[in-house]
C-alpha positions as CSV (number, residue, x, y, z in Angstrom):
1,X,0.5,-14.8,0.5
2,X,-0.3,-11.0,-0.6
3,X,1.4,-9.0,-3.7
4,X,1.1,-6.0,-5.0
5,X,2.8,-5.9,-8.4
6,X,4.1,-2.3,-9.4
7,X,5.5,-0.8,-12.9
8,X,5.3,1.5,-15.4
9,X,3.0,0.6,-18.4
10,X,4.4,-1.9,-20.9
11,X,6.5,-3.5,-18.2
12,X,4.8,-6.6,-18.3
13,X,2.8,-6.9,-15.4
14,X,0.0,-8.3,-16.5
15,X,1.9,-11.2,-18.0
16,X,3.9,-11.8,-14.7
17,X,0.7,-11.7,-12.8
18,X,-1.4,-14.2,-14.5
19,X,2.0,-16.6,-14.4
20,X,2.5,-15.9,-10.7
21,X,-1.3,-16.2,-9.8
22,X,-0.9,-19.5,-10.8
23,X,1.9,-20.6,-9.7
24,X,1.3,-19.9,-6.1
25,X,-2.5,-20.4,-6.5
26,X,-3.5,-17.1,-5.8
27,X,-6.9,-14.5,-6.9
28,X,-5.3,-12.7,-9.1
29,X,-7.1,-8.8,-8.6
30,X,-6.3,-6.2,-11.5
31,X,-7.8,-2.7,-11.5
32,X,-8.7,-2.5,-15.0
33,X,-10.8,-5.4,-14.9
34,X,-12.9,-5.2,-11.8
35,X,-13.6,-1.7,-12.4
36,X,-14.9,-2.7,-16.2
37,X,-16.9,-5.5,-14.1
38,X,-18.4,-3.6,-11.8
39,X,-19.1,-0.2,-14.1
40,X,-21.3,-3.1,-16.4
41,X,-22.9,-4.7,-13.1
42,X,-25.0,-1.1,-13.1
43,X,-24.7,-1.1,-9.2
44,X,-24.8,2.0,-7.1
45,X,-20.9,2.0,-7.2
46,X,-20.5,1.1,-10.6
47,X,-22.8,3.6,-12.1
48,X,-20.8,6.3,-9.7
49,X,-17.3,4.8,-11.1
50,X,-19.3,4.9,-15.4
51,X,-19.7,8.8,-14.4
52,X,-15.8,9.2,-14.4
53,X,-14.6,6.1,-16.9
54,X,-16.9,7.1,-19.5
55,X,-16.4,10.9,-19.1
56,X,-12.7,9.8,-19.6
57,X,-11.8,11.2,-16.2
58,X,-9.6,9.7,-13.7
59,X,-11.3,8.1,-10.7
60,X,-11.0,9.3,-7.0
61,X,-9.3,7.8,-5.1
62,X,-12.2,7.0,-2.5
63,X,-14.0,5.4,-5.5
64,X,-11.3,3.4,-6.1
65,X,-10.6,2.2,-2.7
66,X,-14.1,1.2,-2.4
67,X,-14.3,-0.8,-5.4
68,X,-11.3,-2.3,-4.7
69,X,-12.1,-2.6,-1.4
70,X,-15.0,-4.9,-2.3
71,X,-13.0,-7.3,-4.6
72,X,-10.7,-7.7,-1.6
73,X,-13.0,-8.9,0.3
74,X,-14.0,-11.9,-1.5
75,X,-13.4,-15.0,0.1
76,X,-11.1,-16.5,-2.5
77,X,-8.9,-14.0,-1.3
78,X,-7.9,-15.7,1.7
79,X,-5.9,-18.6,-0.4
80,X,-3.3,-15.7,-1.4
81,X,-3.9,-12.1,-3.5
82,X,-2.5,-10.2,-6.3
83,X,-3.4,-6.7,-6.9
84,X,-2.4,-5.8,-10.5
85,X,-3.1,-2.0,-10.9
86,X,-4.3,-1.1,-6.7
87,X,-3.1,1.0,-5.8
88,X,-1.7,3.4,-8.0
89,X,-1.6,6.5,-5.1
90,X,-0.5,6.8,-1.6
91,X,-3.5,7.6,0.0
92,X,-4.9,4.1,-2.3
93,X,-2.0,2.6,-0.7
94,X,-3.0,3.4,3.6
95,X,-6.5,2.6,2.5
96,X,-5.0,-0.8,1.3
97,X,-2.5,-1.1,4.3
98,X,-5.7,-0.2,6.8
99,X,-7.9,-2.8,5.3
100,X,-5.8,-5.6,5.3
101,X,-5.0,-5.0,8.3
102,X,-8.5,-4.8,9.4
103,X,-8.6,-8.7,7.9
104,X,-5.6,-9.6,9.9
105,X,-3.6,-10.1,6.7
106,X,-1.3,-7.7,5.9
107,X,0.8,-7.2,2.4
108,X,3.7,-10.3,2.4
109,X,5.9,-8.5,-0.4
110,X,5.9,-5.3,-2.8
111,X,6.5,-6.6,-6.4
112,X,8.4,-3.5,-8.7
113,X,8.7,-4.6,-12.5
114,X,11.5,-2.2,-13.0
115,X,11.8,-1.4,-16.8
116,X,13.3,1.5,-19.1
117,X,11.4,4.0,-20.8
118,X,12.7,3.1,-24.5
119,X,11.8,-0.6,-23.6
120,X,8.2,0.3,-23.3
121,X,8.3,2.9,-25.9
122,X,8.9,-0.5,-28.5
123,X,6.8,-2.9,-26.5
124,X,3.9,-0.8,-27.0
125,X,4.2,1.2,-30.6
126,X,5.4,-2.8,-31.8
127,X,2.2,-4.0,-30.5
128,X,-0.7,-4.8,-33.7
129,X,-3.8,-6.3,-33.4
130,X,-5.5,-8.3,-36.1
131,X,-8.9,-6.3,-36.9
132,X,-11.0,-9.4,-37.3
133,X,-10.7,-11.6,-34.0
134,X,-7.9,-9.1,-32.4
135,X,-5.0,-11.3,-31.5
136,X,-2.3,-9.3,-30.3
137,X,1.0,-9.3,-32.2
138,X,4.1,-7.4,-32.2
139,X,6.5,-6.3,-35.0
140,X,10.0,-7.4,-33.4
141,X,8.7,-10.0,-30.7
142,X,5.4,-11.8,-31.5
143,X,5.1,-12.0,-35.2
144,X,2.4,-14.3,-37.0
145,X,3.8,-17.5,-38.3
146,X,2.9,-16.5,-41.8
147,X,3.4,-11.9,-42.6
148,X,0.1,-10.7,-42.7
149,X,-2.2,-13.8,-42.0
150,X,-3.4,-14.4,-38.1
151,X,-2.5,-17.0,-36.7
152,X,-5.8,-17.2,-34.9
153,X,-8.6,-16.7,-37.4
154,X,-6.7,-16.7,-40.8
155,X,-6.9,-13.1,-41.6
156,X,-4.6,-12.0,-44.4
157,X,-4.3,-7.9,-44.5
158,X,-2.5,-5.1,-42.7
159,X,-2.5,-5.6,-38.9
160,X,-3.9,-2.3,-37.1
161,X,-2.1,0.1,-34.3
162,X,-4.2,1.4,-31.6
163,X,-4.7,4.7,-31.1
164,X,-3.2,5.1,-27.7
165,X,-0.1,2.8,-28.4
166,X,1.8,5.9,-29.9
167,X,4.9,6.7,-28.9
168,X,3.5,10.6,-27.9
169,X,0.6,9.1,-25.9
170,X,3.3,6.0,-24.5
171,X,5.5,9.1,-23.3
172,X,2.5,10.5,-21.3
173,X,1.4,7.4,-19.7
174,X,4.6,7.2,-18.4
175,X,5.4,10.5,-17.4
176,X,1.6,9.8,-15.7
177,X,3.6,6.8,-13.7
178,X,6.1,8.8,-12.8
179,X,4.5,11.4,-11.0
180,X,1.9,9.3,-9.9
181,X,2.8,5.8,-9.3
182,X,6.4,5.5,-9.0
183,X,6.5,7.5,-5.9
184,X,4.9,3.9,-4.1
185,X,7.9,2.4,-4.2
186,X,9.5,4.9,-1.9
187,X,6.5,4.5,0.4
188,X,6.7,1.0,0.6
189,X,10.1,1.2,1.1
190,X,9.8,3.5,4.1
191,X,7.0,1.7,5.2
192,X,7.9,-1.6,4.3
193,X,11.7,-1.9,3.4
194,X,11.8,-5.8,3.7
195,X,8.9,-6.7,1.8
196,X,10.0,-4.6,-0.9
197,X,11.5,-6.9,-4.4
198,X,12.8,-5.2,-7.6
199,X,13.3,-7.5,-10.6
200,X,15.1,-6.4,-14.1
201,X,11.8,-6.0,-16.4
202,X,14.1,-5.2,-19.3
203,X,14.6,-8.9,-19.2
204,X,12.7,-11.5,-21.7
205,X,8.9,-12.6,-19.5
206,X,10.0,-16.0,-19.5
207,X,13.5,-14.9,-17.4
208,X,11.5,-12.5,-15.2
209,X,9.0,-15.0,-14.6
210,X,12.2,-17.2,-13.1
211,X,13.3,-14.5,-11.3
212,X,10.3,-13.6,-9.5
213,X,8.8,-17.0,-8.9
214,X,12.4,-17.8,-7.2
215,X,12.5,-15.7,-5.0
216,X,8.9,-15.7,-4.1
217,X,9.2,-19.4,-3.4
218,X,12.0,-18.1,-0.8
219,X,9.8,-16.1,0.9
């Protein structure tokens, strides 16, 4: 099975991708992880990628496609593939379709996690991390067993909020998603209407997982 997972920042793509990959024994390819690994490799492609990432610039579609094409060609992808964070634009989606067609392994499903903007803001802005070990918590959804004490390392004190987890930054990211990536849903509805599945991401993570697994089992 080959799946593209779409959803706004904070929709829970990372959580669901890991769960689905384990359940269906698929290779989970996270574009963020792959970009960082390619950059760290020091390859020619990695150095090109680093120029944009280090400058805080948007990586051009052709570079993104080259990086992801290399990852998708991994023999492990033959058992199943789950793409998280790629494609992000229509040209990237077209390039992906072309590559998979060349491999004789077209997409089976496009899973969309639909979540409200307010839910995203609440989820992301409420995140906090332990300054000592980096463990992640949430002011509402994932509190430590003892307030102010890290469950993992025992640190006592104030947990910290990432600079890009503020409401202003989150809403900017949502606008960027709506402008750049959300149109991919329409792209896939036009090119592969029978493959698009939409799930309610406002539900609890476990409920979303159950919904997705149930539908994919039928597929």
